[in-house]
C-alpha positions as CSV (number, residue, x, y, z in Angstrom):
1,M,10.2,-48.1,-38.2
2,G,13.1,-46.9,-36.1
3,G,13.9,-44.1,-38.5
4,G,10.6,-42.2,-37.7
5,A,11.5,-42.2,-34.0
6,V,15.0,-40.8,-34.8
7,N,13.5,-38.1,-37.0
8,E,11.0,-37.2,-34.3
9,N,13.8,-36.9,-31.7
10,R,15.8,-34.7,-34.0
11,L,12.8,-32.5,-34.6
12,L,12.1,-32.1,-30.9
13,A,15.8,-31.4,-30.2
14,A,15.7,-28.7,-33.0
15,L,12.6,-27.1,-31.5
16,R,14.1,-27.1,-28.0
17,A,17.1,-25.4,-29.4
18,L,15.0,-22.9,-31.4
19,I,12.6,-21.8,-28.7
20,P,15.1,-19.9,-26.6
21,H,16.1,-17.9,-29.7
22,L,12.5,-17.2,-30.6
23,L,11.2,-16.5,-27.1
24,P,14.3,-15.2,-25.1
25,R,12.1,-13.9,-22.2
26,L,10.1,-17.1,-21.8
27,P,12.1,-18.2,-18.7
28,F,11.3,-14.9,-17.0
29,L,7.5,-15.0,-17.3
30,G,7.0,-17.0,-14.1
31,M,7.2,-16.5,-10.4
32,Y,10.4,-17.9,-8.8
33,R,11.6,-18.6,-5.3
34,Y,14.6,-16.6,-4.0
35,R,16.4,-16.6,-0.7
36,V,17.0,-13.3,1.1
37,V,20.8,-13.1,1.7
38,A,21.2,-9.4,2.7
39,R,19.3,-6.2,3.0
40,N,20.8,-2.9,1.8
41,I,20.6,0.3,3.8
42,D,18.1,1.6,1.2
43,G,15.7,-1.3,1.8
44,R,16.5,-3.2,-1.3
45,L,17.3,-6.9,-1.0
46,Q,20.1,-9.1,-2.2
47,L,18.7,-12.5,-3.3
48,Q,19.9,-15.9,-4.4
49,A,17.9,-18.2,-6.6
50,V,16.7,-21.2,-4.7
51,N,16.6,-23.6,-7.7
52,R,19.9,-23.1,-9.6
53,A,18.9,-25.7,-12.2
54,L,16.5,-23.2,-13.7
55,G,19.4,-21.0,-14.7
56,L,17.9,-17.9,-13.1
57,P,20.3,-15.1,-12.1
58,D,21.0,-14.1,-8.5
59,V,19.4,-10.7,-8.1
60,L,21.3,-7.8,-6.5
61,P,19.8,-5.4,-5.4
62,I,16.0,-5.7,-5.8
63,S,13.0,-3.7,-4.7
64,I,10.0,-5.0,-2.8
65,V,6.7,-4.3,-4.5
66,P,4.2,-6.2,-2.4
67,G,1.1,-4.8,-4.2
68,L,-0.1,-3.0,-1.1
69,P,0.5,0.8,-1.4
70,G,2.1,2.3,1.7
71,M,3.6,-1.0,2.9
72,T,7.3,-1.5,3.6
73,T,8.9,-4.5,5.2
74,E,12.2,-6.0,6.3
75,P,12.1,-9.7,5.5
76,T,13.9,-12.1,7.8
77,L,17.4,-13.1,6.4
78,G,17.2,-16.6,5.0
79,S,13.5,-16.3,4.3
80,I,12.1,-17.2,0.9
81,V,10.5,-14.5,-1.3
82,L,8.8,-14.8,-4.7
83,V,10.2,-12.8,-7.6
84,E,8.6,-11.8,-10.8
85,F,10.3,-10.2,-13.8
86,L,8.3,-7.2,-15.0
87,E,7.1,-7.9,-18.6
88,G,9.5,-10.9,-18.7
89,D,12.5,-8.5,-18.6
90,P,15.4,-10.0,-16.6
91,A,16.6,-6.5,-15.8
92,K,13.3,-5.7,-14.0
93,P,13.0,-8.2,-11.1
94,R,10.6,-7.4,-8.2
95,V,9.8,-9.1,-5.0
96,T,6.0,-9.4,-5.1
97,H,5.1,-12.1,-2.6
98,F,6.4,-13.8,0.6
99,S,6.6,-17.5,1.1
100,D,5.9,-19.3,4.3
101,E,8.9,-21.6,3.7
102,A,12.0,-21.4,5.9
103,G,10.2,-19.7,8.8
104,G,10.4,-16.3,7.2
105,F,6.7,-15.4,6.6
106,V,6.7,-13.1,9.6
107,P,9.1,-10.2,8.8
108,V,11.5,-8.5,11.1
109,S,9.5,-5.3,10.7
110,L,6.5,-4.1,8.8
111,T,5.3,-0.6,8.2
112,L,1.9,0.4,6.8
113,D,1.4,4.1,6.1
114,A,-1.0,6.5,4.4
115,Q,-1.2,10.2,3.7
116,T,-4.2,10.8,6.0
117,T,-5.6,7.8,7.9
118,V,-4.7,4.2,8.7
119,R,-7.7,2.3,10.0
120,V,-7.2,-0.9,11.9
121,G,-10.3,-3.0,12.5
122,P,-12.9,-0.2,12.3
123,S,-15.7,-2.7,12.5
124,A,-14.0,-5.4,14.5
125,A,-15.3,-6.2,18.0
126,Q,-11.6,-6.5,19.2
127,V,-8.3,-5.6,17.6
128,A,-5.3,-7.7,18.8
129,L,-2.0,-5.8,18.9
130,A,1.3,-7.3,19.9
131,G,-0.1,-10.8,20.0
132,G,-3.0,-10.3,22.3
133,V,-6.2,-8.4,23.1
134,Q,-5.0,-6.6,26.3
135,P,-6.0,-3.0,26.5
136,L,-3.4,-0.5,25.2
137,A,-1.6,1.5,27.8
138,M,-3.4,4.8,28.3
139,G,-1.5,8.0,27.4
140,P,-1.1,10.7,30.0
141,Q,-4.0,12.7,28.5
142,V,-6.4,9.8,28.8
143,E,-5.2,9.1,32.3
144,A,-5.8,12.8,33.2
145,L,-9.3,12.6,31.8
146,A,-10.1,9.5,33.7
147,S,-8.8,11.0,36.9
148,A,-10.8,14.3,36.4
149,L,-14.0,12.4,35.7
150,S,-13.4,10.2,38.8
151,V,-12.9,13.3,41.0
152,F,-16.0,14.9,39.4
153,A,-18.1,11.8,40.0
154,A,-17.1,11.6,43.6
155,A,-17.8,15.3,44.2
156,A,-21.1,15.2,42.4
157,G,-22.1,12.0,44.2
158,S,-21.6,13.6,47.6
159,A,-23.0,17.0,46.7
160,T,-26.3,18.0,48.5
161,T,-26.8,21.4,46.9
162,A,-26.8,22.8,43.4
163,A,-23.9,25.0,44.3
164,Q,-21.8,22.0,45.2
165,I,-22.6,20.3,41.9
166,A,-21.8,23.6,40.1
167,A,-18.4,23.8,41.9
168,A,-17.6,20.2,41.0
169,A,-18.5,20.9,37.3
170,A,-16.3,24.1,37.4
171,T,-13.4,22.1,38.7
172,L,-13.9,19.4,36.0
173,Q,-14.1,22.1,33.3
174,G,-10.8,23.7,34.6
175,T,-9.1,20.3,34.7
176,L,-10.3,19.4,31.2
177,S,-9.1,22.7,29.7
178,G,-5.6,22.0,31.0
179,I,-5.4,18.7,29.2
180,T,-3.5,19.2,25.9
181,G,-2.1,17.1,23.1
182,Y,-3.3,13.7,21.8
183,A,-4.1,10.5,23.5
184,T,-1.4,8.9,21.3
185,T,1.7,10.4,19.9
186,K,3.9,9.7,17.0
187,V,7.2,8.2,18.0
188,T,10.1,9.6,16.0
189,G,13.5,8.0,15.4
190,A,12.2,4.5,16.2
């Protein structure tokens, strides 16, 4: 009876030894946790495998491919990212996800870009920016428009003749024609 168990153990041991030779990419077909240890100037990351027992290599340097076109990010040092090896190839690692472990789910910076338009909350009742729902600071053009409309409203409200209303409208038109540029501007070098 004991001989069957020994033969079964030998067979399992032989299969375990054979599988890595038959399927060398098998260990690289999953998603694995890595710790961010550094960020290169080109944006690529230097990572360290969290679970050394899995025999995974440390990855230096590696690109972030989050699956959202136009997005770039700077993960927090020490945060945990999830790495996949493209087609099971250990030479093609990619950061594809971000973990909420180690307090690093919120990155140091995040950029979302597009060739023509980035829409934020086009159908939302409110859009919270910078942690709140306070109104954004008005740009100088918006402030000039508000001021011109206020002056016009006061002049039109106190006007008693059509000529006075026409004069207030002419003043408003002149003020509006002097407002140039956009209500928001692109900040460069930030």
